[in-house]
SENUMAR-246744 format. One record per atom (N, C-alpha, C, CB): residue in one letter; atom name; x, y, z; residue number from 1. Coordinates in Angstrom, 3 decimals, always signed. Glycine has a CB too. Layout:
REM residues N
REC residu atome     east    north       up num
REC      A    CA        X        Y        Z NUM
...
REM end
This chain:
REM residues 135
REC residu atome     east    north       up num
REC      M     N -173.542   +2.795  -23.764   1
REC      M    CA -173.496   +1.395  -24.100   1
REC      M     C -174.749   +0.749  -23.516   1
REC      M    CB -172.189   +0.719  -23.567   1
REC      E     N -175.792   +0.753  -24.294   2
REC      E    CA -177.060   +0.186  -23.860   2
REC      E     C -177.557   -0.816  -24.892   2
REC      E    CB -178.106   +1.292  -23.632   2
REC      K     N -178.448   -1.681  -24.454   3
REC      K    CA -179.137   -2.599  -25.350   3
REC      K     C -180.486   -2.905  -24.727   3
REC      K    CB -178.307   -3.909  -25.597   3
REC      Y     N -181.342   -3.551  -25.496   4
REC      Y    CA -182.671   -3.868  -24.989   4
REC      Y     C -182.705   -5.263  -24.390   4
REC      Y    CB -183.708   -3.748  -26.099   4
REC      C     N -183.413   -5.358  -23.280   5
REC      C    CA -183.605   -6.620  -22.575   5
REC      C     C -184.753   -7.382  -23.240   5
REC      C    CB -183.896   -6.380  -21.057   5
REC      V     N -184.869   -8.652  -22.941   6
REC      V    CA -185.967   -9.459  -23.461   6
REC      V     C -187.318   -8.952  -22.962   6
REC      V    CB -185.780  -10.921  -23.066   6
REC      C     N -187.317   -8.222  -21.826   7
REC      C    CA -188.570   -7.672  -21.287   7
REC      C     C -188.946   -6.359  -21.969   7
REC      C    CB -188.448   -7.454  -19.773   7
REC      G     N -188.050   -5.837  -22.826   8
REC      G    CA -188.326   -4.603  -23.540   8
REC      G     C -187.700   -3.364  -22.930   8
REC      G    CB -189.776   -4.410  -23.626   8
REC      Q     N -187.223   -3.462  -21.697   9
REC      Q    CA -186.571   -2.332  -21.030   9
REC      Q     C -185.147   -2.167  -21.561   9
REC      Q    CB -186.557   -2.534  -19.490   9
REC      T     N -184.573   -1.004  -21.335  10
REC      T    CA -183.195   -0.734  -21.718  10
REC      T     C -182.246   -1.290  -20.659  10
REC      T    CB -182.968   +0.782  -21.912  10
REC      M     N -181.235   -1.991  -21.113  11
REC      M    CA -180.204   -2.511  -20.207  11
REC      M     C -179.013   -1.552  -20.257  11
REC      M    CB -179.771   -3.984  -20.604  11
REC      S     N -178.483   -1.235  -19.114  12
REC      S    CA -177.312   -0.367  -19.020  12
REC      S     C -176.105   -1.179  -18.592  12
REC      S    CB -177.561   +0.791  -18.034  12
REC      I     N -174.948   -0.709  -18.994  13
REC      I    CA -173.731   -1.416  -18.611  13
REC      I     C -173.247   -0.896  -17.268  13
REC      I    CB -172.632   -1.253  -19.688  13
REC      R     N -172.810   -1.820  -16.446  14
REC      R    CA -172.300   -1.516  -15.113  14
REC      R     C -171.080   -2.398  -14.864  14
REC      R    CB -173.399   -1.740  -14.012  14
REC      L     N -170.219   -1.941  -13.972  15
REC      L    CA -169.111   -2.776  -13.519  15
REC      L     C -169.563   -3.440  -12.235  15
REC      L    CB -167.789   -1.944  -13.307  15
REC      R     N -169.626   -4.753  -12.245  16
REC      R    CA -170.150   -5.506  -11.112  16
REC      R     C -169.135   -6.518  -10.620  16
REC      R    CB -171.448   -6.206  -11.489  16
REC      T     N -169.411   -7.048   -9.454  17
REC      T    CA -168.588   -8.116   -8.894  17
REC      T     C -169.266   -9.449   -9.174  17
REC      T    CB -168.364   -7.915   -7.364  17
REC      V     N -168.496  -10.382   -9.723  18
REC      V    CA -168.974  -11.734   -9.996  18
REC      V     C -168.341  -12.645   -8.945  18
REC      V    CB -168.615  -12.201  -11.473  18
REC      I     N -169.167  -13.456   -8.311  19
REC      I    CA -168.664  -14.412   -7.319  19
REC      I     C -168.630  -15.788   -7.979  19
REC      I    CB -169.560  -14.423   -6.016  19
REC      F     N -167.469  -16.419   -7.938  20
REC      F    CA -167.310  -17.748   -8.512  20
REC      F     C -167.049  -18.751   -7.400  20
REC      F    CB -166.165  -17.770   -9.548  20
REC      S     N -167.829  -19.796   -7.370  21
REC      S    CA -167.656  -20.912   -6.450  21
REC      S     C -167.668  -20.478   -4.979  21
REC      S    CB -166.360  -21.626   -6.760  21
REC      N     N -168.377  -19.405   -4.677  22
REC      N    CA -168.477  -18.848   -3.325  22
REC      N     C -167.129  -18.534   -2.695  22
REC      N    CB -169.219  -19.799   -2.440  22
REC      K     N -166.064  -18.474   -3.501  23
REC      K    CA -164.726  -18.232   -2.966  23
REC      K     C -163.993  -17.111   -3.666  23
REC      K    CB -163.915  -19.474   -3.054  23
REC      V     N -164.294  -16.893   -4.921  24
REC      V    CA -163.525  -15.943   -5.713  24
REC      V     C -164.394  -14.738   -6.069  24
REC      V    CB -162.978  -16.616   -6.991  24
REC      K     N -163.942  -13.549   -5.659  25
REC      K    CA -164.600  -12.308   -6.034  25
REC      K     C -163.869  -11.749   -7.244  25
REC      K    CB -164.616  -11.281   -4.849  25
REC      I     N -164.598  -11.564   -8.338  26
REC      I    CA -164.016  -10.978   -9.544  26
REC      I     C -164.685   -9.613   -9.710  26
REC      I    CB -164.226  -11.910  -10.829  26
REC      E     N -163.955   -8.555   -9.382  27
REC      E    CA -164.489   -7.197   -9.426  27
REC      E     C -164.372   -6.574  -10.803  27
REC      E    CB -163.783   -6.330   -8.419  27
REC      N     N -165.213   -5.581  -11.036  28
REC      N    CA -165.160   -4.733  -12.235  28
REC      N     C -165.380   -5.500  -13.533  28
REC      N    CB -163.834   -4.029  -12.301  28
REC      V     N -166.341   -6.404  -13.508  29
REC      V    CA -166.723   -7.143  -14.710  29
REC      V     C -167.841   -6.357  -15.394  29
REC      V    CB -167.180   -8.617  -14.366  29
REC      P     N -167.670   -6.004  -16.677  30
REC      P    CA -168.733   -5.274  -17.385  30
REC      P     C -169.958   -6.171  -17.600  30
REC      P    CB -168.213   -4.748  -18.748  30
REC      I     N -171.083   -5.737  -17.060  31
REC      I    CA -172.326   -6.507  -17.089  31
REC      I     C -173.456   -5.596  -17.570  31
REC      I    CB -172.653   -7.108  -15.678  31
REC      Y     N -174.300   -6.104  -18.462  32
REC      Y    CA -175.538   -5.405  -18.799  32
REC      Y     C -176.556   -5.733  -17.721  32
REC      Y    CB -176.066   -5.808  -20.224  32
REC      S     N -177.233   -4.717  -17.204  33
REC      S    CA -178.252   -4.911  -16.174  33
REC      S     C -179.547   -4.246  -16.593  33
REC      S    CB -177.779   -4.356  -14.821  33
REC      C     N -180.650   -4.924  -16.316  34
REC      C    CA -181.981   -4.398  -16.619  34
REC      C     C -182.626   -3.927  -15.319  34
REC      C    CB -182.869   -5.477  -17.327  34
REC      G     N -183.061   -2.685  -15.306  35
REC      G    CA -183.743   -2.148  -14.138  35
REC      G     C -185.167   -2.660  -14.008  35
REC      G    CB -183.750   -0.649  -14.194  35
REC      G     N -185.742   -3.140  -15.113  36
REC      G    CA -187.118   -3.626  -15.093  36
REC      G     C -187.260   -5.017  -14.495  36
REC      G    CB -187.670   -3.627  -16.480  36
REC      C     N -186.587   -5.982  -15.084  37
REC      C    CA -186.734   -7.376  -14.630  37
REC      C     C -185.519   -7.880  -13.865  37
REC      C    CB -186.986   -8.282  -15.815  37
REC      E     N -184.511   -7.028  -13.707  38
REC      E    CA -183.290   -7.342  -12.973  38
REC      E     C -182.437   -8.428  -13.625  38
REC      E    CB -183.641   -7.763  -11.586  38
REC      R     N -182.643   -8.658  -14.908  39
REC      R    CA -181.811   -9.603  -15.663  39
REC      R     C -180.415   -9.000  -15.843  39
REC      R    CB -182.457   -9.940  -17.055  39
REC      S     N -179.406   -9.842  -15.804  40
REC      S    CA -178.022   -9.409  -16.019  40
REC      S     C -177.348  -10.348  -16.994  40
REC      S    CB -177.236   -9.358  -14.686  40
REC      E     N -176.423   -9.796  -17.769  41
REC      E    CA -175.608  -10.635  -18.648  41
REC      E     C -174.253   -9.979  -18.862  41
REC      E    CB -176.317  -10.873  -20.005  41
REC      V     N -173.241  -10.820  -18.974  42
REC      V    CA -171.876  -10.346  -19.179  42
REC      V     C -171.777   -9.741  -20.577  42
REC      V    CB -170.841  -11.504  -18.993  42
REC      L     N -171.080   -8.627  -20.672  43
REC      L    CA -170.844   -7.968  -21.956  43
REC      L     C -170.148   -8.945  -22.902  43
REC      L    CB -169.991   -6.675  -21.772  43
REC      Q     N -170.665   -9.087  -24.096  44
REC      Q    CA -170.154  -10.059  -25.063  44
REC      Q     C -168.647   -9.907  -25.307  44
REC      Q    CB -170.903   -9.917  -26.379  44
REC      D     N -168.157   -8.662  -25.352  45
REC      D    CA -166.745   -8.419  -25.638  45
REC      D     C -165.787   -8.958  -24.576  45
REC      D    CB -166.522   -6.956  -25.795  45
REC      V     N -166.283   -9.270  -23.377  46
REC      V    CA -165.407   -9.778  -22.309  46
REC      V     C -165.754  -11.201  -21.895  46
REC      V    CB -165.486   -8.869  -21.097  46
REC      K     N -166.819  -11.741  -22.451  47
REC      K    CA -167.307  -13.052  -22.027  47
REC      K     C -166.257  -14.153  -22.178  47
REC      K    CB -168.539  -13.417  -22.820  47
REC      Q     N -165.553  -14.168  -23.286  48
REC      Q    CA -164.554  -15.218  -23.531  48
REC      Q     C -163.412  -15.131  -22.520  48
REC      Q    CB -163.998  -15.109  -24.967  48
REC      E     N -162.936  -13.925  -22.254  49
REC      E    CA -161.829  -13.796  -21.305  49
REC      E     C -162.269  -14.131  -19.880  49
REC      E    CB -161.257  -12.378  -21.354  49
REC      L     N -163.488  -13.751  -19.507  50
REC      L    CA -164.002  -14.104  -18.185  50
REC      L     C -164.133  -15.618  -18.062  50
REC      L    CB -165.365  -13.422  -17.926  50
REC      S     N -164.625  -16.262  -19.108  51
REC      S    CA -164.738  -17.725  -19.103  51
REC      S     C -163.367  -18.384  -18.977  51
REC      S    CB -165.438  -18.212  -20.380  51
REC      S     N -162.378  -17.857  -19.683  52
REC      S    CA -161.012  -18.397  -19.590  52
REC      S     C -160.463  -18.245  -18.184  52
REC      S    CB -160.081  -17.698  -20.591  52
REC      L     N -160.702  -17.089  -17.584  53
REC      L    CA -160.248  -16.853  -16.215  53
REC      L     C -160.875  -17.867  -15.260  53
REC      L    CB -160.592  -15.417  -15.772  53
REC      I     N -162.162  -18.093  -15.390  54
REC      I    CA -162.870  -19.036  -14.524  54
REC      I     C -162.350  -20.463  -14.740  54
REC      I    CB -164.391  -18.973  -14.790  54
REC      R     N -162.082  -20.837  -15.998  55
REC      R    CA -161.515  -22.164  -16.274  55
REC      R     C -160.146  -22.320  -15.617  55
REC      R    CB -161.400  -22.396  -17.794  55
REC      R     N -159.317  -21.262  -15.665  56
REC      R    CA -157.978  -21.328  -15.053  56
REC      R     C -158.064  -21.465  -13.531  56
REC      R    CB -157.160  -20.072  -15.418  56
REC      L     N -159.125  -20.944  -12.938  57
REC      L    CA -159.293  -21.051  -11.489  57
REC      L     C -159.557  -22.488  -11.058  57
REC      L    CB -160.431  -20.154  -11.022  57
REC      G     N -160.143  -23.278  -11.941  58
REC      G    CA -160.417  -24.680  -11.647  58
REC      G     C -161.703  -24.879  -10.874  58
REC      G    CB -159.281  -25.271  -10.879  58
REC      R     N -161.984  -26.133  -10.571  59
REC      R    CA -163.249  -26.485   -9.909  59
REC      R     C -163.265  -26.141   -8.425  59
REC      R    CB -163.521  -27.960  -10.077  59
REC      N     N -162.105  -26.137   -7.806  60
REC      N    CA -162.050  -25.867   -6.372  60
REC      N     C -160.997  -24.791   -6.102  60
REC      N    CB -161.732  -27.168   -5.571  60
REC      P     N -161.292  -23.546   -6.472  61
REC      P    CA -160.288  -22.486   -6.320  61
REC      P     C -160.099  -22.080   -4.858  61
REC      P    CB -160.686  -21.265   -7.144  61
REC      E     N -158.947  -21.495   -4.595  62
REC      E    CA -158.689  -20.931   -3.276  62
REC      E     C -159.437  -19.611   -3.162  62
REC      E    CB -157.161  -20.732   -3.033  62
REC      K     N -159.702  -19.196   -1.939  63
REC      K    CA -160.372  -17.920   -1.717  63
REC      K     C -159.444  -16.813   -2.202  63
REC      K    CB -160.751  -17.724   -0.207  63
REC      Q     N -159.985  -15.925   -3.055  64
REC      Q    CA -159.176  -14.845   -3.595  64
REC      Q     C -160.041  -13.711   -4.118  64
REC      Q    CB -158.277  -15.363   -4.699  64
REC      H     N -159.366  -12.622   -4.433  65
REC      H    CA -160.010  -11.396   -4.901  65
REC      H     C -159.285  -10.981   -6.186  65
REC      H    CB -159.963  -10.245   -3.799  65
REC      I     N -160.014  -10.867   -7.284  66
REC      I    CA -159.419  -10.544   -8.581  66
REC      I     C -160.071   -9.276   -9.117  66
REC      I    CB -159.587  -11.724   -9.590  66
REC      R     N -159.261   -8.386   -9.648  67
REC      R    CA -159.773   -7.186  -10.317  67
REC      R     C -159.695   -7.439  -11.828  67
REC      R    CB -158.951   -5.885   -9.901  67
REC      F     N -160.859   -7.650  -12.426  68
REC      F    CA -160.918   -7.990  -13.851  68
REC      F     C -160.333   -6.881  -14.713  68
REC      F    CB -162.360   -8.267  -14.271  68
REC      N     N -160.458   -5.624  -14.259  69
REC      N    CA -159.936   -4.499  -15.029  69
REC      N     C -158.407   -4.498  -15.111  69
REC      N    CB -160.412   -3.198  -14.419  69
REC      E     N -157.747   -5.331  -14.303  70
REC      E    CA -156.292   -5.436  -14.386  70
REC      E     C -155.832   -6.417  -15.468  70
REC      E    CB -155.733   -5.860  -13.044  70
REC      S     N -156.771   -7.211  -15.990  71
REC      S    CA -156.401   -8.166  -17.038  71
REC      S     C -157.175   -7.960  -18.341  71
REC      S    CB -156.623   -9.574  -16.543  71
REC      N     N -158.238   -7.181  -18.296  72
REC      N    CA -159.057   -6.963  -19.486  72
REC      N     C -159.107   -5.476  -19.803  72
REC      N    CB -160.487   -7.527  -19.287  72
REC      E     N -158.725   -5.114  -21.007  73
REC      E    CA -158.633   -3.709  -21.391  73
REC      E     C -159.985   -3.004  -21.475  73
REC      E    CB -157.938   -3.598  -22.709  73
REC      L     N -161.022   -3.677  -21.928  74
REC      L    CA -162.335   -3.032  -21.979  74
REC      L     C -162.815   -2.723  -20.563  74
REC      L    CB -163.362   -3.929  -22.718  74
REC      A     N -162.618   -3.656  -19.637  75
REC      A    CA -162.974   -3.413  -18.243  75
REC      A     C -162.118   -2.276  -17.679  75
REC      A    CB -162.795   -4.701  -17.399  75
REC      F     N -160.846   -2.235  -18.055  76
REC      F    CA -159.963   -1.157  -17.622  76
REC      F     C -160.496   +0.189  -18.101  76
REC      F    CB -158.531   -1.384  -18.144  76
REC      L     N -160.838   +0.273  -19.376  77
REC      L    CA -161.326   +1.531  -19.944  77
REC      L     C -162.637   +1.972  -19.305  77
REC      L    CB -161.509   +1.392  -21.447  77
REC      L     N -163.546   +1.034  -19.092  78
REC      L    CA -164.813   +1.370  -18.440  78
REC      L     C -164.576   +1.823  -17.000  78
REC      L    CB -165.771   +0.164  -18.468  78
REC      H     N -163.654   +1.162  -16.317  79
REC      H    CA -163.316   +1.542  -14.953  79
REC      H     C -162.745   +2.961  -14.928  79
REC      H    CB -162.310   +0.542  -14.344  79
REC      E     N -161.861   +3.264  -15.860  80
REC      E    CA -161.284   +4.609  -15.951  80
REC      E     C -162.366   +5.654  -16.231  80
REC      E    CB -160.209   +4.657  -17.052  80
REC      A     N -163.270   +5.322  -17.135  81
REC      A    CA -164.322   +6.269  -17.532  81
REC      A     C -165.298   +6.554  -16.398  81
REC      A    CB -165.085   +5.731  -18.733  81
REC      T     N -165.396   +5.642  -15.424  82
REC      T    CA -166.345   +5.843  -14.324  82
REC      T     C -165.708   +6.508  -13.106  82
REC      T    CB -166.945   +4.516  -13.915  82
REC      K     N -164.429   +6.794  -13.164  83
REC      K    CA -163.782   +7.481  -12.049  83
REC      K     C -164.294   +8.921  -11.981  83
REC      K    CB -162.229   +7.450  -12.200  83
REC      R     N -164.562   +9.362  -10.798  84
REC      R    CA -165.113  +10.709  -10.580  84
REC      R     C -164.231  +11.790  -11.204  84
REC      R    CB -165.276  +10.979   -9.079  84
REC      E     N -162.925  +11.675  -11.046  85
REC      E    CA -162.020  +12.698  -11.567  85
REC      E     C -161.938  +12.712  -13.094  85
REC      E    CB -160.644  +12.492  -10.995  85
REC      R     N -162.486  +11.684  -13.732  86
REC      R    CA -162.465  +11.624  -15.202  86
REC      R     C -163.858  +11.809  -15.793  86
REC      R    CB -161.879  +10.290  -15.671  86
REC      A     N -164.787  +12.280  -14.988  87
REC      A    CA -166.191  +12.403  -15.407  87
REC      A     C -166.367  +13.285  -16.634  87
REC      A    CB -167.020  +12.958  -14.273  87
REC      N     N -165.533  +14.294  -16.793  88
REC      N    CA -165.678  +15.223  -17.923  88
REC      N     C -164.727  +14.917  -19.076  88
REC      N    CB -165.448  +16.638  -17.452  88
REC      V     N -164.044  +13.784  -19.001  89
REC      V    CA -163.110  +13.400  -20.060  89
REC      V     C -163.848  +12.509  -21.055  89
REC      V    CB -161.854  +12.666  -19.473  89
REC      P     N -163.834  +12.861  -22.352  90
REC      P    CA -164.514  +12.028  -23.350  90
REC      P     C -163.910  +10.616  -23.414  90
REC      P    CB -164.437  +12.694  -24.736  90
REC      V     N -164.759   +9.633  -23.655  91
REC      V    CA -164.313   +8.241  -23.756  91
REC      V     C -163.235   +8.102  -24.826  91
REC      V    CB -165.501   +7.311  -24.072  91
REC      E     N -163.389   +8.819  -25.932  92
REC      E    CA -162.390   +8.759  -27.008  92
REC      E     C -161.003   +9.121  -26.497  92
REC      E    CB -162.782   +9.696  -28.155  92
REC      Q     N -160.929  +10.133  -25.623  93
REC      Q    CA -159.643  +10.558  -25.076  93
REC      Q     C -159.072   +9.492  -24.141  93
REC      Q    CB -159.792  +11.894  -24.330  93
REC      I     N -159.922   +8.878  -23.348  94
REC      I    CA -159.471   +7.813  -22.432  94
REC      I     C -158.907   +6.645  -23.231  94
REC      I    CB -160.640   +7.329  -21.523  94
REC      V     N -159.597   +6.276  -24.303  95
REC      V    CA -159.126   +5.178  -25.157  95
REC      V     C -157.798   +5.557  -25.804  95
REC      V    CB -160.179   +4.832  -26.247  95
REC      K     N -157.717   +6.765  -26.347  96
REC      K    CA -156.485   +7.224  -27.007  96
REC      K     C -155.313   +7.225  -26.029  96
REC      K    CB -156.681   +8.635  -27.598  96
REC      E     N -155.536   +7.739  -24.818  97
REC      E    CA -154.478   +7.761  -23.807  97
REC      E     C -153.991   +6.346  -23.484  97
REC      E    CB -154.977   +8.452  -22.528  97
REC      R     N -154.932   +5.414  -23.349  98
REC      R    CA -154.554   +4.042  -23.008  98
REC      R     C -153.775   +3.386  -24.147  98
REC      R    CB -155.801   +3.211  -22.676  98
REC      V     N -154.220   +3.596  -25.370  99
REC      V    CA -153.498   +3.029  -26.513  99
REC      V     C -152.078   +3.588  -26.552  99
REC      V    CB -154.240   +3.335  -27.846  99
REC      N     N -151.936   +4.875  -26.318 100
REC      N    CA -150.595   +5.477  -26.302 100
REC      N     C -149.742   +4.905  -25.181 100
REC      N    CB -150.694   +6.996  -26.153 100
REC      Q     N -150.328   +4.690  -23.998 101
REC      Q    CA -149.586   +4.070  -22.891 101
REC      Q     C -149.100   +2.684  -23.282 101
REC      Q    CB -150.464   +3.984  -21.628 101
REC      L     N -150.003   +1.914  -23.879 102
REC      L    CA -149.643   +0.546  -24.267 102
REC      L     C -148.581   +0.533  -25.363 102
REC      L    CB -150.882   -0.213  -24.739 102
REC      L     N -148.662   +1.465  -26.302 103
REC      L    CA -147.644   +1.542  -27.358 103
REC      L     C -146.279   +1.912  -26.764 103
REC      L    CB -148.058   +2.579  -28.439 103
REC      D     N -146.264   +2.815  -25.794 104
REC      D    CA -145.008   +3.150  -25.113 104
REC      D     C -144.435   +1.930  -24.395 104
REC      D    CB -145.229   +4.298  -24.108 104
REC      L     N -145.313   +1.188  -23.725 105
REC      L    CA -144.866   -0.034  -23.047 105
REC      L     C -144.352   -1.072  -24.039 105
REC      L    CB -146.007   -0.628  -22.221 105
REC      M     N -145.002   -1.128  -25.206 106
REC      M    CA -144.563   -2.064  -26.252 106
REC      M     C -143.140   -1.735  -26.695 106
REC      M    CB -145.524   -2.020  -27.467 106
REC      L     N -142.866   -0.457  -26.914 107
REC      L    CA -141.513   -0.052  -27.307 107
REC      L     C -140.488   -0.437  -26.232 107
REC      L    CB -141.464   +1.468  -27.565 107
REC      L     N -140.850   -0.231  -24.975 108
REC      L    CA -139.950   -0.585  -23.878 108
REC      L     C -139.716   -2.096  -23.833 108
REC      L    CB -140.523   -0.094  -22.535 108
REC      A     N -140.792   -2.858  -23.927 109
REC      A    CA -140.673   -4.325  -23.893 109
REC      A     C -139.813   -4.830  -25.042 109
REC      A    CB -142.062   -4.983  -23.951 109
REC      Q     N -140.011   -4.259  -26.227 110
REC      Q    CA -139.222   -4.682  -27.386 110
REC      Q     C -137.757   -4.289  -27.231 110
REC      Q    CB -139.794   -4.075  -28.670 110
REC      S     N -137.504   -3.084  -26.679 111
REC      S    CA -136.113   -2.659  -26.504 111
REC      S     C -135.390   -3.522  -25.470 111
REC      S    CB -136.057   -1.185  -26.084 111
REC      L     N -136.143   -4.075  -24.531 112
REC      L    CA -135.554   -4.972  -23.526 112
REC      L     C -135.500   -6.419  -24.005 112
REC      L    CB -136.347   -4.895  -22.229 112
REC      G     N -136.107   -6.685  -25.170 113
REC      G    CA -136.135   -8.048  -25.700 113
REC      G     C -137.026   -8.969  -24.895 113
REC      G    CB -134.745   -8.613  -25.742 113
REC      D     N -138.012   -8.409  -24.219 114
REC      D    CA -138.920   -9.187  -23.373 114
REC      D     C -140.125   -9.634  -24.200 114
REC      D    CB -139.380   -8.356  -22.137 114
REC      E     N -139.987  -10.783  -24.835 115
REC      E    CA -141.021  -11.296  -25.735 115
REC      E     C -142.353  -11.586  -25.032 115
REC      E    CB -140.526  -12.554  -26.403 115
REC      P     N -142.348  -12.239  -23.858 116
REC      P    CA -143.641  -12.476  -23.182 116
REC      P     C -144.384  -11.176  -22.855 116
REC      P    CB -143.417  -13.267  -21.893 116
REC      W     N -143.656  -10.162  -22.414 117
REC      W    CA -144.275   -8.879  -22.101 117
REC      W     C -144.825   -8.226  -23.371 117
REC      W    CB -143.260   -7.945  -21.412 117
REC      S     N -144.051   -8.288  -24.459 118
REC      S    CA -144.509   -7.747  -25.747 118
REC      S     C -145.799   -8.425  -26.192 118
REC      S    CB -143.422   -7.922  -26.826 118
REC      E     N -145.856   -9.746  -26.035 119
REC      E    CA -147.056  -10.487  -26.423 119
REC      E     C -148.257  -10.098  -25.565 119
REC      E    CB -146.806  -11.990  -26.317 119
REC      E     N -148.024   -9.898  -24.263 120
REC      E    CA -149.114   -9.464  -23.379 120
REC      E     C -149.652   -8.097  -23.802 120
REC      E    CB -148.630   -9.411  -21.915 120
REC      I     N -148.762   -7.191  -24.145 121
REC      I    CA -149.189   -5.852  -24.565 121
REC      I     C -149.916   -5.924  -25.905 121
REC      I    CB -147.976   -4.896  -24.664 121
REC      Q     N -149.432   -6.754  -26.817 122
REC      Q    CA -150.133   -6.941  -28.099 122
REC      Q     C -151.539   -7.473  -27.860 122
REC      Q    CB -149.346   -7.908  -29.021 122
REC      D     N -151.684   -8.398  -26.921 123
REC      D    CA -153.000   -8.941  -26.583 123
REC      D     C -153.910   -7.835  -26.050 123
REC      D    CB -152.869  -10.077  -25.543 123
REC      R     N -153.374   -6.972  -25.209 124
REC      R    CA -154.165   -5.873  -24.654 124
REC      R     C -154.601   -4.905  -25.756 124
REC      R    CB -153.359   -5.124  -23.575 124
REC      L     N -153.694   -4.581  -26.661 125
REC      L    CA -154.052   -3.709  -27.783 125
REC      L     C -155.113   -4.368  -28.661 125
REC      L    CB -152.805   -3.366  -28.621 125
REC      S     N -154.996   -5.669  -28.838 126
REC      S    CA -155.971   -6.420  -29.618 126
REC      S     C -157.345   -6.381  -28.964 126
REC      S    CB -155.512   -7.864  -29.790 126
REC      Q     N -157.394   -6.463  -27.635 127
REC      Q    CA -158.671   -6.389  -26.920 127
REC      Q     C -159.376   -5.066  -27.207 127
REC      Q    CB -158.452   -6.557  -25.405 127
REC      I     N -158.601   -3.985  -27.226 128
REC      I    CA -159.181   -2.666  -27.510 128
REC      I     C -159.671   -2.601  -28.949 128
REC      I    CB -158.150   -1.546  -27.247 128
REC      A     N -158.868   -3.127  -29.870 129
REC      A    CA -159.235   -3.077  -31.284 129
REC      A     C -160.499   -3.888  -31.584 129
REC      A    CB -158.082   -3.587  -32.137 129
REC      K     N -160.687   -4.995  -30.887 130
REC      K    CA -161.835   -5.860  -31.136 130
REC      K     C -163.110   -5.369  -30.465 130
REC      K    CB -161.531   -7.250  -30.669 130
REC      A     N -162.964   -4.590  -29.395 131
REC      A    CA -164.105   -4.174  -28.584 131
REC      A     C -165.016   -3.211  -29.352 131
REC      A    CB -163.619   -3.515  -27.289 131
REC      S     N -166.290   -3.301  -29.054 132
REC      S    CA -167.253   -2.403  -29.678 132
REC      S     C -167.499   -1.213  -28.765 132
REC      S    CB -168.578   -3.138  -29.987 132
REC      I     N -166.457   -0.372  -28.644 133
REC      I    CA -166.538   +0.806  -27.807 133
REC      I     C -167.155   +1.926  -28.625 133
REC      I    CB -165.142   +1.210  -27.259 133
REC      P     N -168.289   +2.450  -28.204 134
REC      P    CA -168.909   +3.536  -28.960 134
REC      P     C -168.109   +4.826  -28.814 134
REC      P    CB -170.355   +3.756  -28.496 134
REC      T     N -167.991   +5.558  -29.889 135
REC      T    CA -167.265   +6.846  -29.834 135
REC      T     C -168.190   +7.982  -30.164 135
REC      T    CB -166.068   +6.854  -30.799 135
REM end
């Protein structure tokens, strides 16, 4: 997952920590980084959700630590793919495993009649479907 920077160098994707309002650490945010000019930008596929999270925190948030990969599926998948024990597992397999996990959870949520949980899982599946994950 690379793209070109305005300086002409290749930008690579990394999971980084974003600090908001000097109080909130948001870990595992997918960011494009340029080794040449050190420019960084949030991955387009997660930008809207990160912005929503920051808006929900408000102007004067309490000191806290948030793991973005726990609320965003693309960040979750990238986090999984970077784990040492999964180094030899193809990204396609990681995505397939996660989709299957979410589908199993969907069946459980529906069998329990838990509509909010079902909606959350549908949102997570939608995040994966919309993401531009290279295979």
